[in-house]
C-alpha positions in Angstrom: -5.8 6.2 3.7 -5.6 7.1 0.1 -7.6 4.0 -1.0 -10.6 5.3 1.0 -10.8 8.5 -1.1 -12.7 6.7 -4.0 -15.3 4.0 -4.0 -15.1 0.8 -6.0 -16.4 2.5 -9.1 -13.9 5.4 -9.0 -16.2 8.0 -7.6 -14.7 10.3 -5.1 -16.0 9.8 -1.5 -17.4 12.9 0.1 -16.6 11.5 3.6 -13.8 9.0 3.3 -13.4 6.6 6.2 -10.5 4.2 6.8 -9.4 1.8 9.5 -6.6 2.6 11.9 -5.0 -0.8 11.0 -5.6 -3.5 8.6 -4.4 -7.1 8.7 -4.6 -9.9 6.1 -4.9 -13.3 7.6 -4.0 -16.4 5.5 -7.1 -18.7 5.1 -5.3 -22.0 4.5 -7.7 -24.4 2.9 -4.9 -26.8 1.8 -3.1 -27.4 5.1 0.3 -26.1 3.7 2.8 -25.6 6.4 6.1 -23.7 6.6 7.9 -27.0 6.2 5.9 -27.7 2.9 8.5 -26.7 0.2 7.3 -26.5 -3.4 7.7 -23.9 -6.0 5.1 -21.1 -5.2 4.0 -21.1 -8.8 3.1 -24.8 -8.7 1.2 -24.2 -5.4 -0.8 -21.3 -6.9 -1.6 -23.4 -10.0 -3.7 -25.9 -7.9 -5.8 -23.2 -6.3 -9.2 -23.2 -8.1 -11.3 -20.2 -9.2 -13.1 -18.4 -6.3 -11.0 -19.9 -3.6 -10.8 -17.7 -0.4 -7.1 -17.0 0.2 -7.1 -14.3 2.9 -9.4 -12.9 5.5 -9.1 -9.1 5.8 -9.7 -7.4 9.1 -9.4 -3.9 10.5 -9.2 -1.9 13.7 -10.9 1.4 14.3 -8.7 2.1 17.3 -5.2 0.6 18.0 -5.5 -2.9 19.6 -3.4 -1.6 22.6 -6.1 0.9 23.3 -9.0 -1.5 23.1 -9.7 -1.6 19.3 -11.5 -4.7 18.3 -11.0 -6.8 15.1 -13.7 -5.9 12.5 -14.2 -8.2 9.5 -13.8 -6.3 6.3 -13.8 -8.9 3.6 -11.9 -11.7 1.8 -9.3 -11.9 -0.8 -10.4 -14.4 -3.3 -8.7 -15.9 -6.5 -10.5 -14.8 -9.6 -8.9 -17.1 -12.1 -7.5 -20.6 -12.4 
């Protein structure tokens, strides 16, 4: 909730709005499985710049009460 009080430029929002729930869903472009065992730093080092890592979705109402998944954005690697 507190993250919604300011916009991406640090300006205070007059009417903040936030989701009831947020989920971060892995966006696996490498096919890594739970059985794949390697040092996580080695795994991260092969991910190129601007690779989508996660999909971010939100719900305006609890899913148990009919809330639907709403796409909110992506988490993207911003360096090699």
